[in-house]
C-alpha positions in Angstrom: -184.9 170.3 -170.8 -182.3 172.4 -172.4 -181.0 173.7 -169.0 -181.0 170.1 -167.6 -178.8 168.9 -170.4 -176.5 171.8 -170.2 -176.1 171.3 -166.4 -175.4 167.6 -166.9 -172.7 168.3 -169.5 -171.1 171.0 -167.4 -171.0 168.7 -164.3 -168.9 166.2 -166.3 -166.3 168.8 -167.1 -163.3 168.5 -164.8 -162.6 171.0 -162.0 -159.2 172.5 -162.2 -157.0 173.2 -159.2 -153.7 174.9 -159.9 -151.3 174.8 -156.9 -148.1 176.8 -157.2 -145.2 177.7 -155.0 -142.9 180.7 -155.5 -139.3 180.3 -156.5 -138.9 176.6 -155.9 -135.9 174.6 -157.2 -137.0 171.7 -159.3 -135.1 169.2 -157.1 -137.0 169.8 -153.9 -139.4 166.9 -154.0 -138.8 164.1 -151.6 -139.5 161.4 -154.2 -136.4 162.4 -156.1 -134.4 164.1 -153.3 -134.1 162.2 -150.1 -132.7 165.2 -148.3 -136.2 166.8 -148.2 -139.6 165.6 -146.9 -142.6 166.4 -149.1 -145.2 163.7 -148.6 -148.0 165.6 -150.2 -146.0 166.3 -153.4 -144.8 162.7 -153.3 -148.4 161.6 -153.2 -149.2 163.7 -156.2 -146.3 162.1 -158.1 -147.5 158.6 -157.2 -151.0 159.4 -158.2 -150.2 161.4 -161.3 -147.3 162.1 -163.7 -144.2 164.1 -162.8 -142.7 166.1 -165.7 -139.0 166.5 -165.3 -138.5 169.0 -168.1 -140.8 171.9 -167.4 -139.7 175.5 -167.9 -140.8 179.0 -167.0 -141.3 181.7 -169.7 -139.4 184.1 -167.5 -137.3 183.6 -164.3 -139.1 186.3 -162.3 -142.5 186.5 -160.7 -144.8 189.0 -162.5 -143.9 188.1 -166.1 -144.4 184.4 -165.5 -147.5 184.7 -163.4 -149.1 186.9 -166.1 -148.1 184.2 -168.7 -149.9 181.5 -166.6 -153.2 183.3 -166.8 -152.9 184.6 -170.4 -151.1 181.8 -172.3 -148.9 184.5 -173.7 -145.2 185.2 -173.4 -144.2 188.4 -171.5 -143.1 190.1 -174.7 -146.7 189.9 -175.8 -148.8 190.3 -172.7 -146.8 193.3 -171.7 -145.8 192.6 -168.1 -142.2 192.1 -169.3 -140.4 192.7 -166.0 -140.8 193.0 -162.2 -142.1 196.4 -161.5 -144.4 196.4 -164.5 -148.1 195.7 -164.7 -150.3 193.2 -166.5 -152.9 195.5 -168.0 -156.5 194.6 -167.0 -157.5 194.7 -170.6 -155.3 191.7 -171.5 -157.6 188.7 -172.0 -157.2 185.8 -169.5 -158.0 182.1 -169.2 -160.3 182.9 -166.3 -162.5 185.0 -168.5 -162.8 182.2 -171.0 -163.4 179.6 -168.4 -166.2 181.7 -167.0 -167.8 181.7 -170.4 -167.7 177.9 -170.2 -169.6 178.0 -166.9 -166.7 177.8 -164.5 -166.4 179.6 -161.2 -162.9 181.1 -160.9 -160.9 181.9 -157.8 -157.4 183.1 -156.9 -156.1 182.5 -153.3 -152.7 183.6 -152.1 -150.1 185.5 -154.1 -151.0 187.4 -157.3 -148.2 189.8 -158.2 -149.7 191.0 -161.4 -149.0 194.6 -160.5 -146.0 196.6 -159.1 -145.5 197.8 -155.6 -146.0 201.4 -156.8 -148.8 203.1 -158.5 -148.7 205.8 -161.2 -151.3 207.5 -163.4 -150.3 205.5 -166.4 -149.8 202.2 -164.5 -152.2 202.0 -161.6 -151.7 199.2 -159.0 -153.7 197.9 -156.1 -150.8 195.7 -155.0 -149.0 198.7 -153.7 -148.1 200.3 -150.4 -149.8 201.8 -148.3 -153.0 200.4 -149.9 -152.1 196.8 -149.0 -152.5 197.9 -145.3 -155.8 199.5 -145.9 -158.0 196.7 -144.7 -161.3 198.6 -145.3 -160.4 198.7 -149.0 -159.8 195.0 -149.1 -163.0 194.1 -147.2 -164.9 195.7 -150.1 -162.8 194.1 -152.8 -162.8 190.4 -153.6 -163.0 190.6 -157.4 -163.7 190.2 -160.2 -160.0 190.7 -161.2 -158.0 189.3 -164.1 -160.7 186.8 -164.8 -161.1 185.6 -161.3 -164.6 186.0 -159.8 -163.2 185.7 -156.3 -159.8 186.8 -155.0 -158.1 186.7 -151.6 -154.5 187.9 -151.8 -151.5 189.3 -149.9 -148.2 190.4 -151.3 -145.5 189.8 -148.8 -142.7 187.2 -148.5 -141.8 186.3 -144.9 -142.0 189.4 -142.7 -141.9 192.0 -145.5 -144.1 195.0 -144.7 -146.4 194.3 -147.8 -148.4 191.9 -145.6 -152.0 192.9 -145.4 -155.0 192.8 -147.8 -157.2 189.8 -147.2 -154.5 188.1 -145.1 -154.5 191.0 -142.7 -158.3 190.8 -142.4 -158.0 187.1 -141.6 -155.4 187.7 -139.0 -157.8 190.2 -137.3 -160.5 187.6 -137.5 -158.2 185.2 -135.6 -158.2 187.8 -132.8 -154.7 189.1 -133.6 -155.4 192.9 -133.7 -151.7 193.7 -133.4 -150.6 191.4 -136.3 -148.4 194.1 -137.8 -145.8 193.6 -135.0 -144.8 190.4 -136.8 -143.8 192.3 -139.9 -141.3 195.0 -140.8 -142.3 198.6 -140.8 -142.9 200.6 -143.9 -141.1 202.3 -145.6 -138.0 201.4 -143.6 -138.3 197.7 -144.5 -135.3 196.8 -142.4 -134.8 193.1 -142.0 -134.0 192.1 -138.4 -135.4 188.6 -138.2 -133.2 185.8 -139.6 -134.2 182.2 -140.1 -136.6 181.8 -137.1 -139.9 183.7 -137.1 -141.8 184.5 -134.0 -145.1 184.3 -135.9 -146.9 181.1 -134.9 -147.3 178.7 -137.8 -151.1 178.7 -137.3 -151.1 182.4 -138.2 -148.6 182.1 -141.1 -149.7 183.0 -144.7 -149.0 179.5 -145.8 -151.6 178.2 -143.4 -153.9 181.1 -144.5 -153.5 180.1 -148.2 -154.5 176.5 -147.4 -157.4 177.4 -145.2 -158.9 179.9 -147.7 -158.4 177.5 -150.5 -160.2 174.8 -148.5 -163.1 177.3 -147.9 -163.1 178.0 -151.6 -163.3 174.3 -152.5 -166.2 173.8 -150.0 -168.1 176.7 -151.5 -167.7 175.3 -155.0 -168.7 171.8 -153.9 -171.8 173.1 -152.3 -172.7 175.0 -155.5 -172.2 171.9 -157.6 -170.4 173.9 -160.3 -167.2 173.3 -162.2 -164.4 175.5 -160.9 -160.9 176.8 -161.7 -159.1 177.6 -158.4 -155.5 178.8 -158.2 -153.9 178.2 -154.8 -150.9 180.4 -155.0 -148.4 179.8 -152.1 -145.8 182.5 -151.4 -142.9 180.2 -150.2 -140.1 179.1 -150.3 -139.2 182.5 -151.8 -136.6 184.4 -149.7 -136.3 185.9 -147.1 -135.3 182.6 -145.5 -137.6 182.8 -142.5 -140.1 180.3 -141.1 -141.8 179.6 -137.7 -141.0 176.7 -135.4 -140.6 173.8 -135.8 -139.8 174.2 -139.5 -136.7 176.4 -138.9 -134.8 173.5 -137.3 -136.3 170.6 -139.3 -133.2 170.3 -141.4 -129.5 170.2 -140.3 -127.4 172.8 -142.2 -124.5 170.4 -142.1 -126.4 167.9 -144.2 -127.3 170.4 -147.0 -125.8 169.8 -150.4 -125.1 173.5 -151.1 -124.2 174.4 -154.6 -120.7 175.6 -155.4 -119.0 177.4 -158.3 -116.5 175.3 -160.1 -113.1 177.0 -160.7 -113.2 177.4 -164.5 -116.9 177.6 -165.3 -117.2 181.3 -165.8 -114.1 181.6 -168.1 -116.2 181.5 -171.3 -119.4 183.0 -169.9 -120.7 186.6 -170.5 -118.9 189.1 -168.3 -121.7 189.7 -165.8 -121.3 186.2 -164.4 -117.7 186.8 -163.2 -118.8 190.2 -161.7 -121.0 188.3 -159.2 -118.0 186.8 -157.7 -116.5 190.1 -156.6 -117.1 191.7 -153.2 -118.0 195.1 -154.7 -118.9 194.5 -158.4 -119.6 197.4 -160.7 -122.7 196.7 -162.6 -123.3 200.3 -163.6 -123.1 199.7 -167.3 -126.1 197.3 -167.0 -128.4 199.8 -165.3 -130.7 202.0 -167.3 -133.3 202.7 -164.6 -132.9 203.5 -160.9 -134.5 200.2 -159.9 -131.5 198.0 -160.5 -131.4 194.5 -161.8 -132.2 191.4 -159.8 -129.0 189.3 -159.3 -126.5 192.0 -160.4 -124.7 192.3 -157.1 -122.1 190.3 -155.2 -123.1 186.7 -154.7 -120.3 186.0 -152.2 -122.0 184.5 -149.1 -120.2 182.7 -146.3 -120.7 178.9 -146.4 -122.2 178.7 -142.9 -124.9 181.2 -143.9 -125.6 179.4 -147.1 -126.1 176.1 -145.3 -128.5 177.6 -142.9 -130.4 179.4 -145.6 -130.8 176.2 -147.5 -132.0 174.3 -144.4 -134.6 177.0 -143.8 -135.5 177.0 -147.5 -136.2 173.3 -147.2 -138.2 173.9 -144.0 -140.3 176.5 -145.8 -141.0 173.9 -148.6 -141.9 171.2 -146.1 -144.3 173.5 -144.3 -146.0 174.4 -147.6 -146.2 170.7 -148.4 -148.0 170.0 -145.2 -150.6 172.6 -146.1 -150.9 171.2 -149.7 -151.7 167.9 -148.1 -154.6 169.5 -146.2 -156.0 170.7 -149.6 -155.6 167.3 -151.2 -157.4 165.7 -148.2 -160.2 168.1 -148.5 -160.7 167.2 -152.2 -161.1 163.6 -151.0 -163.4 164.6 -148.2 -165.7 166.6 -150.5 -165.8 163.7 -153.0 -164.6 165.8 -155.9 -161.0 164.5 -156.2 -161.9 162.1 -159.0 -163.2 164.9 -161.2 -160.5 167.5 -160.4 -157.3 168.1 -162.4 -154.6 169.0 -159.9 -151.5 170.7 -161.4 -148.5 171.6 -159.1 -145.7 173.8 -160.2 -143.9 177.0 -159.3 -143.3 180.3 -161.1 -139.6 179.9 -161.5 -136.6 178.1 -159.9 -134.0 179.2 -157.4 -130.2 179.4 -157.3 -128.9 178.2 -153.9 -125.2 178.5 -154.5 -125.4 176.7 -157.8 -122.7 178.1 -160.1 -121.8 180.4 -157.2 -125.1 182.3 -157.6 -128.0 182.9 -155.3 -131.7 183.7 -155.8 -132.6 184.8 -159.4 -131.6 187.1 -162.2 -130.2 187.1 -165.7 -128.6 183.6 -165.2 -130.7 181.1 -167.2 -129.2 177.9 -165.7 -131.4 174.9 -165.3 -131.6 175.6 -161.5 -133.4 178.9 -162.2 -135.6 178.2 -165.2 -136.5 174.5 -164.8 -139.4 173.7 -162.6 -141.1 171.0 -160.5 -144.2 170.1 -162.4 -146.8 167.4 -161.5 -150.2 166.6 -163.0 -152.9 164.4 -161.5 -155.9 163.9 -163.6 -157.7 160.8 -162.3 -158.6 158.2 -164.9 -156.5 160.0 -167.5 -153.0 160.9 -166.4 -150.8 157.8 -165.9 -150.1 157.2 -162.2 -146.6 157.0 -160.8 -145.0 158.0 -164.1 -142.1 160.3 -164.9 -142.1 162.1 -168.3 -139.3 164.1 -170.0 -141.8 165.7 -172.4 -141.1 169.4 -172.5 -143.6 171.6 -170.7 -143.9 175.4 -170.3 -146.1 177.4 -168.0 -147.3 179.3 -171.0 -149.1 176.0 -171.9 -151.3 175.9 -168.8 -154.0 178.3 -170.1 -154.6 176.5 -173.5 -154.5 173.1 -171.8 -157.0 174.1 -169.2 -159.3 175.4 -171.9 -159.0 172.1 -173.8 -159.8 170.1 -170.7 -162.9 172.3 -170.2 -163.9 171.5 -173.7 -163.4 175.1 -174.8 -161.8 176.6 -177.8 -158.2 177.9 -177.7 -158.0 181.5 -179.0 -155.4 182.5 -181.6 -153.8 185.0 -179.3 -152.6 182.3 -176.9 -149.0 181.3 -177.7 -148.8 178.2 -175.5 -149.6 174.7 -176.8 -152.3 172.2 -175.6 -150.6 169.6 -173.5 -153.7 167.6 -172.6 -152.8 164.5 -174.8 -149.3 164.5 -173.3 -150.7 164.8 -169.8 -153.0 161.8 -170.6 -150.2 159.7 -172.0 -151.7 159.7 -175.5 -148.7 161.6 -177.1 -145.0 161.6 -176.3 -144.7 165.3 -176.7 -146.5 168.5 -177.7 -143.5 170.7 -178.2 -139.9 170.1 -179.3 -138.5 173.2 -177.6 -139.2 175.8 -174.9 -138.3 179.5 -174.7 -137.5 181.6 -171.7 -137.3 185.4 -171.9 -135.6 187.8 -169.6 -135.7 191.6 -169.8 -135.1 193.7 -166.8 -134.0 196.9 -168.4 -135.1 198.6 -171.6 -132.1 197.5 -173.6 -129.0 196.7 -171.5 -130.2 193.3 -170.2 -132.3 191.4 -172.6 -131.9 187.7 -173.5 -133.8 184.7 -174.7 -133.0 181.1 -174.0 -134.0 178.3 -176.3 -134.2 174.8 -174.8 -134.4 171.4 -176.6 -134.1 167.9 -175.3 -130.3 168.0 -175.6 -129.1 171.5 -176.3 -129.7 174.9 -174.8 -128.8 178.3 -176.3 -129.0 181.8 -174.9 -128.8 185.0 -177.1 -128.2 188.4 -175.7 -129.5 191.6 -177.4 -126.8 193.7 -179.1 -124.0 191.3 -177.9 -121.7 188.9 -179.7 -121.4 186.6 -176.7 -123.9 184.0 -175.8 -124.3 180.6 -174.2 -124.6 177.1 -175.6 -124.8 174.0 -173.4 -124.9 170.3 -174.2 -127.1 169.0 -171.5 -126.4 165.4 -172.4 -122.7 165.5 -172.0 -122.6 168.4 -169.6 -125.8 168.3 -167.4 -124.1 170.6 -164.8 -123.7 173.3 -167.4 -120.0 173.9 -166.7 -118.8 174.3 -170.2 -120.1 177.0 -172.5 -119.7 175.9 -176.1 -120.7 179.2 -177.7 -117.2 179.8 -179.1 -116.1 176.1 -179.3 -115.1 175.2 -182.8 -116.2 171.6 -182.3 -119.7 172.9 -181.7 -119.8 175.3 -184.7 -122.2 173.2 -186.7 -124.4 172.5 -183.7 -124.5 176.2 -183.0 -125.5 177.0 -186.6 -128.3 174.4 -186.6 -129.5 175.5 -183.2 -129.7 179.1 -184.4 -131.9 178.1 -187.3 -134.2 176.0 -185.0 -134.3 178.9 -182.5 -135.4 181.3 -185.2 -138.0 178.9 -186.4 -139.4 178.5 -182.8 -139.7 182.3 -182.7 -141.8 182.2 -185.9 -143.9 179.4 -184.5 -144.9 181.3 -181.4 -146.2 184.3 -183.2 -149.9 184.6 -182.3 -152.7 184.9 -184.8 -155.5 186.8 -183.0 -157.9 186.5 -186.0 -158.2 184.1 -188.9 -158.0 185.6 -192.4 -161.5 186.0 -193.8 -161.0 187.8 -197.2 -158.4 188.6 -199.8 -158.1 192.2 -198.6 
């Protein structure tokens, strides 16, 4: 009798399907941007709620992805930069959901570990191990709280392709699959925009097919599940198979442009990006460089084609997301499955004269597409401006699974906001960036109207009024008319820092 009741209660708990892209600008959903076609994401918007003010806890991959599964900020979970590792001993949401009876899976991109391995920071996401398919045939988890994992590490034709994706390619009869990817360690890019890899062999297709297989497995087992379908695109390099490479006309792309005076009051590294051969040596403390600290001068014709292919990569991914949504319907589990779509961070496509990512916390880079569909609970066809952070996913998933939220999680439970029962669960969001030990460290504080960025050991900073200046063209940090606003923001910023301190254990005695 006990086991029957337990099984019945567990079967009522919602399944959780997290779908993410990689480095996707918030304005790449067809519902809000007629320049791009994303029918699957449009469908999610129409059947759920789109949150227009969602933010990443860090504008690079590893730190944010680690925050998604830990509910902690990078400064706490320890994977503070690209090229660092999330320690396997850090607790994760998957482990807690498993205690609640959930099956857990990760399909696609992980990026919890660096591309190199060292005695004090071992990594299985490194070369040449990623090409050792015998290793990956024998490894499918458990890993970071996921019972079952199927991963690959590459973007486009990068040589890091392999792992479970390489196994799948061989199962498709493609024994010479490595010819579609760059050689290692040369890693020389020769393909531009159009990829000779057929779309049916692309890792975007693979991610969808393996996610569908995972859903079928869970449905057959009649068990609640947490599955993360982690797509790799539209992260550069800008490369995609036919017909997606020519789906969009470069001439019709609204490429971003730097306005003439917008860097006049910005920190000095911004202006350096507009030089042909900038000297960023004073910002480097390691031999690994700093993402974004280079020349951002790219000819207009190339930027237009890059953007058109970026859109094509997004639409290709959307097609495959549509297959996953259709499979939920086919299996009869859509009504009891929470679907969340987002990305790990945004993307600069010429906005402010910048490209890709780096220490540039503009909205284009740290703001995210974010959609929640929770049948019977999330209002359908709604848009909400309630602030969201990816660090909130873990505690919200736990709450949805009727579990307890541990004190070490720094995110907040958004379930009542997702369900339309509360207007907001947070009044601010924080984004961290730290790519070097001391030279490049900043934190950005975002409210409904204002946004402030503070730099370690520097007197300069950034303050934007998003209401009067949504394009973030005028830095008000040294503007006398904003002195009082700056002072008030500083106090609220410090208070938000205090609020996010974790409390791993409750106090149980006087001493």
